[in-house]
N, C-alpha and C positions, 0 to 999 in steps of 0.2 A: 553718913546718910547721903552726902553728895556723891561719894564714890559708888555707893550702891545704886543710886539713881542713874549715875553715868553708865555703869555697867549694864543696867537694865535697858537704857536707851540704845546703847551700842548693840546689845543683843537683838533688840527689835529691828534696828536698822540693818543688821546683817541678815536677819531673816527676810526682810523685805527685798534686799538685794538678791539673795539666793532664789527667792520666789520669782522675782522678775527675770533673772537669768534662765531659770528653768522654763518659765512660760515662753520666753522668746525663742529658746532653742527648740522647745517642743513644737511651737507654731511653725518654725522653719522646716522642721522635719515633716510635719503634716503637709506643708505646701509642696515639698519636694517629692513626696511619695506619689502624688497624682500623676505628674508627667511620666513616670516610669510606666504606668498603666497605659497612658495615651501612646507612648512610644511603642509599646508592644502591639497596640492596635494598628499603628501605622506601618509596622513591618509584616503585616499579614501577607501571605503569598499573592503576588500579582502576576498576570501573564508576562512572560519574558518578552522583551522587545529587543530584537537583534538588528544590527545594521544590515541593510540589504546587500548581499553579495553582488558581484558583477553580473552573474546570471540569475537575477532575482526572479522569484516565482510569485505570481499574483494568485492568491487564493480567492476564487470567485463564488464561494458558497459558504454558508454558516457551518462551522465545525463545532460539534458538541465537545464537552470536556472528555478527554480520554487520557489514559496513562501515557506518559512521555515515551515516545518511540526512540529506538536507538538512533543516535545522531548519525547522519550520513556524512562521509568525508567531503570536504569542500572541493569544488571544481578547480583543478589546476590548469585547465585549458582556457585561456582568456578568449579564444575564438570559438568556444564550444557552441553547439546548437542549443543545448540546455532545455529547459522547460519554461514556457512563457506563462502558463497558468495551470492551476490545479482545480478541477471541478469535482464536487462531491455529489454523488447520485443517491437520491432517495428511491430505493427500488420497490417501494410499496406498489402492489398491483402488477408487477412485472413489466416495466416499460421496455420498449424496443428501440434499438439504436442501429443506424446504418440505412441509408436511403435505398439500398438495393431491395430492401423488404419493408422498412418502416419509415414512413414519411412524416410522422407527427412532430418529432423532437429534433428541431434544427438548431442545435446549440453552438455549433462551430461558426466562428467568424471567417471571413475570407482569409485565405492563406494559413489556416490552422489545420493541423492533422493530429490524428491519434494513431499511434503505432500499436498493432496487435500481433500476437504470435500464438500459433496453434501447435498442438500435437507433441509438445515436449513433456517432460524433460528428457534430453537425450545426450549421451556422452559426446564430447568434443564440440558438437554443433551449438547446443544451448550455452555452454560457457563462452564460446566464441561470440555469440550474439550478445551476451551480457558484457563482454569486454568492449565490443563496439559501442554499445549504449553508454557504458561508463566513460569511455574515452571522449564522448561528446556530452557527458553529464546530462543525459536525457533518460526518459522513462517510457514504459509501455504497459500494455495489459497482456498477461499470459493466460492461455486457456489450455492447461495440461490435460492429457488423457490419464484417467485413473490408473490403468495398468502401468503406464510409464512412470507415474509418480511412485507406485509401489516398487518398481524395479530400481529407480534412481532417486530415492528421497533426498540424498545429500545434495544432488544437483538442484532439486526444487527448493531446498533450503537456501542455496546460493541465490536463487532468483528473489526469494523473500528478503534475504540480507541486503540485497542491492537496492531495496526500496521499490521494487516493481509491484504492480497490482496483479493478484492471482485469482482467477476464477476457476472454471472447470469446463470440460469438453467431452463428457460422458465417461463411462468406465472403459469401453473397448473400441470407441470410434464407430459404433454401429450407426447405420442409417435409420434414424428414428421414424422416418416416413415410409419405411419399407412395410409392405403388406405381410411380411413374414413375422413381424413383431406384433405382439399384442400390446394393448394400452398399458397393461401392468409391466410388461417387459421393458417398454420405453421408459416408464417411470423408474424402474429399477436401474436402468442405465444412467439416468440422471443422478439419482440419489447415491448410488454406489460410487459414481465418479467423484462427487463432492466429498463423500466420506473418505475415499482413498487419498484425496488431496489433503484433507485435514489430518489424516494419520501420518502422512509424509512430513507435513509442516510442523505438526505438534501444536497447531493453532487453526482456528476457523478461517476458511478462505472468504473471499468477497462473494456476495450473491450475484455473480456475473456468469452467464452461460452462453456458449455458442454451439449451435447444432452442427454436427459433422456434415460436411458437404453442403452446408446451408439448406438442409432439407428440413423444413419446418412442419412438424406434425401438429395439426390444429389442436388435437386433444392435449398434447404435451405443452403447447403454448399456453393453453388455459390452465393447465396444472401449475406451470411455473408462475403464473399470475397469483395463484392461491398461496404459493410459497414465497412470494415477494422476491422473486429472482429476475433480474434484468436480462434481457435477451439481446445478444449482439449479432447483427449481420455485418455488413460493411458498406462503404461507399465505393471502394475500388478493390478488386482482387488482384494480387500480384501474379497469380498463377505460377508461383515459384516452383511448385512441384512438377510443372511441365518444362521448366527452363533447362536448357542444355549447358548454360554457363551463367556466371553471376552478372555479366554485362547485360544479358537479356532481361534479367529481373529489374535492374536499374532503369533500363529503357522503358519497360512496360509500366512501371510505377510512375515515373516522371511524365510520360506521355499522357497517361490517364489523369494524373493530378493537375497538370498544366491545363487540361481541358475543363476539369471540374472546379478547380480553384481551391479545394479544401476536401477533407474527408477522413473517414476511418479506413486505414490501410490494413488489409489482411495479408499476413505472411505466416511462415512456419519456421519456428526455431528447430524443428526436427530435420529440416533440409540443409544439406551441406552448402549448396550454392547460395542459399539465403544468408548464411553466416559469412560467406565470402563476399557477398554483394553489399552487406549492410554498411561497412565503413564508407564506401563510396556513395551509397544512397544517402546517408546522413549528411555528408559533405554537400551533395547536390541540393538537398533540402535547404541547408543553410544558405548556400549561394543563391537559391531561388527565392529567398525571403520568406520561406515557410517557417512556421512556429509550431512546436509540439505542445499539445495539451495532455496532461495526465488525468485519467479518470480514476476516482476512488469511490468506494461505497461508504454511505453514511454509517451503516452498521454491518458487522460480519454476519455470515450465514449461520444459522443454527441447524447443524446437520441432524438427521433423525437417528436416535439411539439404536434402533433395530438394524440399520445399515452399518453403523459403527461397530456394533457387536458382531455382526455377520462377518465383517472383514477380519476381525481378530480370530474368529473361529476357523476361518478358511486358511489361515496361516498354518503351514505344515509344522513349523517350529516357532517357539516364542523368540521375539527379537531380543537378543542379549547385548547387541553392540550397535551403536549409532555413529561410531567413528568412521571417517573416510578411509578408503582402502590404503592410501599411501601413508597413513599413520599406523596401520596395522602390519603391513607387509612392505618391506623396503629391500631394494637390491643392495647388497654389501660387497659383491664382487662380480665381475664379468670376465 
């Protein structure tokens, strides 16, 4: 009887111990499972914070979330001109920039400049301009001609790969203020130019436009406003297309700039002397205490499908190759 009672009590005690152990371990497991969920919430993606490089860029406008762009190589030149700040432009309504024609938007501080280049892309000259900019770790705004973009899409893609801003400069560099052009023909020049740039890049350009010869057709200005395309004039013209040597370009720009104190500079990556002058011009800007501002668009331009499709139809043969020439044809003996 005692033995049976003892066995019964031992069994009860064992059951109590087992139950207590189970309850304790289960409670610990329940307590530990919650932090794993919290931890997952804590590692949600956050904006990356990077240490500012020596040539730090100040972003002075709100930037909406966008897919991460290809990272640009770090500047290896400790004395580079660099980029002092980046401004983002809301092109709604077609704002105008450049005091030669538009006086409303004075966003540059004293000693700030915007570098702009028209009429490219063009062999030798545009790559030389890109190299000069890269050597000084600085940026500009490029306004390519549509025809030139269709001739040399690989060069325009180099401009994009370098992190430069790309707008458009009509399809054929026609004077849109000419009486020989109808309003529709002027519109066609604008839209076909943007579509050609898009086709060359494989991506939408910025809604930035510059009139050839700075000839502003009022009807086209109004049209650009309906398309939310910003219009670029300039504050000072380098007149590089008239220059007989690179030194003349440097002198013209610096003389005007020292008088104005700041501004949007108009140059041409199409011109040989501009490419030759740019390294010295950028050094002079640095020595003079000038700082470069890069302009970017808040949103890319939505080109019109009818112009995109027309360009494809105009092509004599379908494009089957996008490789650069030197990767297709190489000299093996001379």
